[in-house]
C-alpha angles and dihedrals in degrees: 000000000000091000092057091052090048091052093047091048091048093050091047092049090049093051093047090047093052092048091049091048091054092046098043101031095124092051091046091053091051091051091046092051092050091048092051092050093050091046091052092050094047092043091051093050091049092048092051091048092050091047093051090047091051092050091050091049092051092049091051090049092051091049091051092048091053091053 
């Protein structure tokens, strides 16, 4: 009996979600655009930090090999 309630709840949530998507589509796109911008900025900062860390590690390795 629990499986039936789970299916009914899932179908109901899907229907309500699709209706909400149609009604609030412009707001959802604005939120999505903002999220993408923030993700790009954070991803770029992380990538730069990893790149700098890798360069530092390679310089330390070269220094240790010379010694």
